[in-house]
ZAMITOR-374293 format. One line per field, with one value per residue: residue number from 0; x, y, z of N, C-alpha, C in turn. Coordinates in Angstrom, 2 decimals, padded with zeros to 5 digits, always signed. Each point is the difference from the previous one (the first is absolute). Example, Ala and Ser with C-alpha at 12.3 -4.5 7.8 and 13.67 -1.06 7.14 Angstrom:
2
lumkol c(0|1)
n_u c(+013.19|-000.35)
n_v c(-005.69|+001.05)
n_w c(+007.80|-000.72)
ca_u c(-000.89|+000.82)
ca_v c(+001.19|+001.19)
ca_w c(+000.00|+000.06)
c_u c(+000.90|-000.77)
c_v c(+001.20|+001.09)
c_w c(+000.00|+000.73)
***
This chain:
88
lumkol c(0|1|2|3|4|5|6|7|8|9|10|11|12|13|14|15|16|17|18|19|20|21|22|23|24|25|26|27|28|29|30|31|32|33|34|35|36|37|38|39|40|41|42|43|44|45|46|47|48|49|50|51|52|53|54|55|56|57|58|59|60|61|62|63|64|65|66|67|68|69|70|71|72|73|74|75|76|77|78|79|80|81|82|83|84|85|86|87)
n_u c(-008.68|+000.96|+000.14|-001.27|-000.44|-000.32|-001.08|-000.02|+001.29|+000.12|+000.63|+000.74|-000.20|+001.05|-000.16|+001.31|+000.43|+001.20|-000.19|-001.25|+000.41|+001.04|-000.87|-000.88|+000.95|+000.46|-001.24|-000.22|+001.18|-000.22|-001.23|+000.97|-000.58|-000.19|-001.27|-000.19|-000.40|+000.85|+000.88|-000.42|-000.05|+001.17|+000.34|-000.54|+000.57|+000.87|+000.70|+000.26|+000.65|-000.35|+000.93|-000.62|+001.22|+000.61|-000.83|+000.15|+001.29|+000.02|-000.82|+000.79|+001.04|-000.53|-000.31|+001.16|-000.02|-000.23|+000.27|+000.62|-000.49|-000.59|+000.97|-000.20|-001.31|+000.21|+000.88|-000.90|-000.93|+000.81|+000.30|-001.29|-000.34|+000.97|-000.39|-001.28|+000.41|+000.77|-001.05|-000.82)
n_v c(-004.52|-000.55|-000.72|+000.25|+000.83|-001.01|+000.32|-001.27|+000.28|+000.22|+001.16|-000.62|+000.75|+000.13|+000.59|-000.11|-000.33|+000.55|-000.12|+000.47|+000.94|+000.24|-000.05|+000.69|+000.83|-000.01|+000.09|+000.92|+000.54|-000.10|+000.44|+000.66|+001.12|+000.30|+000.22|+001.15|+000.41|-000.84|+000.44|+001.26|-000.26|-000.61|+001.01|+000.90|-000.80|+000.18|+000.29|+001.04|-000.75|+001.08|+000.69|+000.09|+000.40|-000.89|-000.89|+000.61|+000.09|-001.25|-000.41|+000.73|-000.47|-001.20|+000.38|+000.59|-000.38|-001.23|+000.32|+000.99|+000.20|-000.91|+000.41|+001.24|-000.16|-000.61|+000.96|+000.85|-000.63|-000.10|+001.29|+000.27|-000.72|+000.64|+001.13|-000.28|-000.32|+001.08|+000.60|-000.64)
n_w c(-024.86|-000.70|+001.09|-000.31|+000.91|+000.76|-000.69|+000.38|-000.20|+001.30|-000.13|+000.89|+001.05|+000.77|+001.16|-000.16|+001.19|-000.04|+001.32|-000.14|-000.85|+000.77|+001.02|-000.73|-000.41|+001.24|+000.48|-000.94|+000.24|+001.32|-000.36|-000.65|+000.40|-001.30|+000.32|+000.59|-001.20|-000.56|+000.88|-000.16|-001.31|+000.13|+000.78|-000.82|-000.89|+000.99|-001.10|+000.78|+000.86|+000.70|+000.66|+001.17|+000.32|-000.77|+000.51|+001.17|-000.25|-000.42|+000.96|+000.78|-000.65|+000.06|+001.23|-000.12|-001.26|+000.35|+001.25|-000.55|+001.20|-000.76|-000.80|+000.42|-000.13|-001.16|-000.27|+000.48|-000.68|-001.07|+000.18|+000.25|-001.06|-000.63|+000.59|-000.22|-001.23|+000.05|+000.54|-000.80)
ca_u c(+001.36|+000.94|+000.78|-000.79|-000.55|-001.35|-000.91|-000.65|+000.91|+000.07|+001.23|-000.18|+001.12|-000.16|+001.11|+000.78|+001.28|+001.10|+000.17|-001.08|+000.27|+001.14|-000.45|-000.77|+000.91|+000.83|-000.86|-000.27|+001.22|+000.19|-001.00|+000.31|-000.75|+000.87|-000.41|-000.89|-001.38|-000.31|+000.01|-001.23|-001.11|+000.08|-000.46|-001.44|-000.65|+000.26|+000.95|+001.25|-000.17|+000.99|-000.22|-001.12|+000.44|+000.08|-001.36|-000.69|+000.51|-000.45|-001.44|-000.18|+000.35|-001.02|-001.28|+000.14|-000.75|-001.26|-001.09|+000.25|+000.83|-000.06|+001.35|+000.53|-000.76|+000.47|+001.33|-000.18|-000.57|+001.05|+000.99|-000.57|+000.05|+001.40|+000.33|-000.69|+000.62|+001.29|-000.22|-000.58)
ca_v c(+000.45|-000.94|+000.51|+000.94|-000.47|-000.55|+001.05|-000.42|+000.19|+001.34|+000.25|+000.21|+000.66|+000.15|+000.66|-000.91|+000.52|-000.73|-001.31|-000.88|-000.35|-000.92|-001.29|-000.65|-000.39|-001.11|-001.19|-000.39|-000.61|-001.28|-000.94|-000.29|+000.83|+000.98|+001.35|+000.12|-000.18|-001.44|-000.47|+000.46|-000.77|-001.36|+000.06|+000.25|-001.22|-001.06|-000.95|+000.12|+000.15|+000.92|+000.37|+000.93|+001.37|+000.17|-000.13|+001.25|+001.00|-000.33|+000.23|+001.45|+000.49|-000.43|+000.64|+001.44|+000.73|-000.64|+000.30|+001.23|-000.18|-001.39|-000.53|+000.44|-000.71|-001.38|-000.02|+000.15|-001.25|-001.00|+000.37|-000.38|-001.46|-000.40|+000.27|-000.99|-001.28|-000.04|-000.01|-001.31)
ca_w c(-000.20|+000.63|+001.13|+000.79|+001.27|+000.01|+000.43|+001.24|+001.13|+000.58|+000.74|+001.43|+000.65|+001.44|+000.66|+000.83|+000.46|-000.66|+000.66|-000.46|-001.39|-000.01|+000.53|-001.06|-001.08|+000.48|+000.05|-001.39|-000.55|+000.70|-000.51|-001.40|-000.94|-000.64|+000.36|+001.14|-000.44|-000.05|+001.37|+000.65|-000.56|+000.53|+001.40|-000.02|-000.46|+000.98|-000.57|+000.75|+001.44|+000.53|+001.40|+000.15|-000.28|-001.44|-000.53|+000.30|-000.94|-001.35|-000.12|+000.05|-001.33|-000.96|+000.27|+000.16|-001.01|-000.30|+000.91|+000.75|+001.18|+000.40|+000.13|+001.28|+001.02|-000.05|+000.63|+001.45|+000.51|+000.00|+001.02|+001.30|+000.05|+000.20|+001.40|+000.79|-000.30|+000.67|+001.46|+000.40)
c_u c(+000.95|+000.79|-000.76|-000.50|-001.41|-000.93|-000.73|+000.88|+000.02|+001.30|-000.33|+001.23|-000.26|+001.24|+000.69|+001.28|+001.10|+000.22|-001.07|+000.23|+001.15|-000.41|-000.79|+000.91|+000.87|-000.81|-000.31|+001.20|+000.23|-000.96|+000.19|-000.79|+000.91|-000.42|-001.06|-001.46|-000.42|-000.11|-001.30|-001.22|-000.02|-000.48|-001.51|-000.78|+000.19|+001.00|+001.33|-000.33|+001.14|-000.33|-001.18|+000.37|+000.03|-001.39|-000.78|+000.44|-000.55|-001.48|-000.33|+000.28|-001.09|-001.32|+000.04|-000.85|-001.38|-001.13|+000.28|+000.93|-000.02|+001.35|+000.63|-000.70|+000.46|+001.36|-000.11|-000.55|+001.07|+001.07|-000.51|+000.02|+001.40|+000.42|-000.65|+000.60|+001.33|-000.14|-000.44|+000.99)
c_v c(-000.97|+000.67|+000.99|-000.64|-000.56|+001.07|-000.36|+000.21|+001.46|+000.13|+000.27|+000.71|+000.08|+000.67|-001.01|+000.70|-000.74|-001.39|-000.99|-000.46|-001.01|-001.38|-000.76|-000.48|-001.18|-001.29|-000.50|-000.71|-001.38|-001.06|-000.30|+000.80|+001.08|+001.43|-000.02|-000.22|-001.45|-000.58|+000.39|-000.76|-001.42|-000.06|+000.17|-001.24|-001.16|-001.03|-000.01|+000.19|+000.87|+000.32|+000.99|+001.45|+000.27|-000.09|+001.29|+001.10|-000.24|+000.27|+001.48|+000.60|-000.33|+000.74|+001.51|+000.80|-000.57|+000.47|+001.23|-000.25|-001.45|-000.63|+000.36|-000.73|-001.46|-000.12|+000.11|-001.28|-001.09|+000.32|-000.39|-001.51|-000.52|+000.20|-001.05|-001.39|-000.15|-000.07|-001.40|-001.11)
c_w c(+000.70|+001.12|+000.86|+001.28|-000.20|+000.57|+001.28|+001.22|+000.42|+000.78|+001.47|+000.55|+001.49|+000.55|+000.92|+000.45|-000.76|+000.60|-000.44|-001.44|-000.09|+000.50|-001.05|-001.13|+000.41|+000.03|-001.42|-000.61|+000.61|-000.53|-001.48|-001.02|-000.57|+000.30|+001.10|-000.39|-000.04|+001.40|+000.72|-000.53|+000.57|+001.45|+000.04|-000.42|+000.97|-000.49|+000.76|+001.46|+000.52|+001.45|+000.09|-000.32|-001.50|-000.63|+000.24|-000.96|-001.41|-000.17|+000.09|-001.37|-001.00|+000.21|+000.04|-001.00|-000.22|+000.89|+000.86|+001.17|+000.49|+000.18|+001.33|+001.14|+000.08|+000.69|+001.51|+000.61|+000.07|+001.05|+001.39|+000.16|+000.25|+001.44|+000.89|-000.19|+000.75|+001.51|+000.45|-000.03)
***
């Protein structure tokens, strides 16, 4: 069917605070992406270099539906890494 979704693609979702969503949208716009989905895919593929905070949010979003609580765990690991990075 023309204009239909690719059957190999799966919809992902994640819970974000308004501040987190705004941060991701601002970073996507700054990087020249028209929507958040393209931006998240580019980060996951390593095509875009972003701050550790934005990367943690993006990877959390990408992993939220794929591995159950893996997205939350990933976010916690990146948050801990960010704290350690800032302290050092």
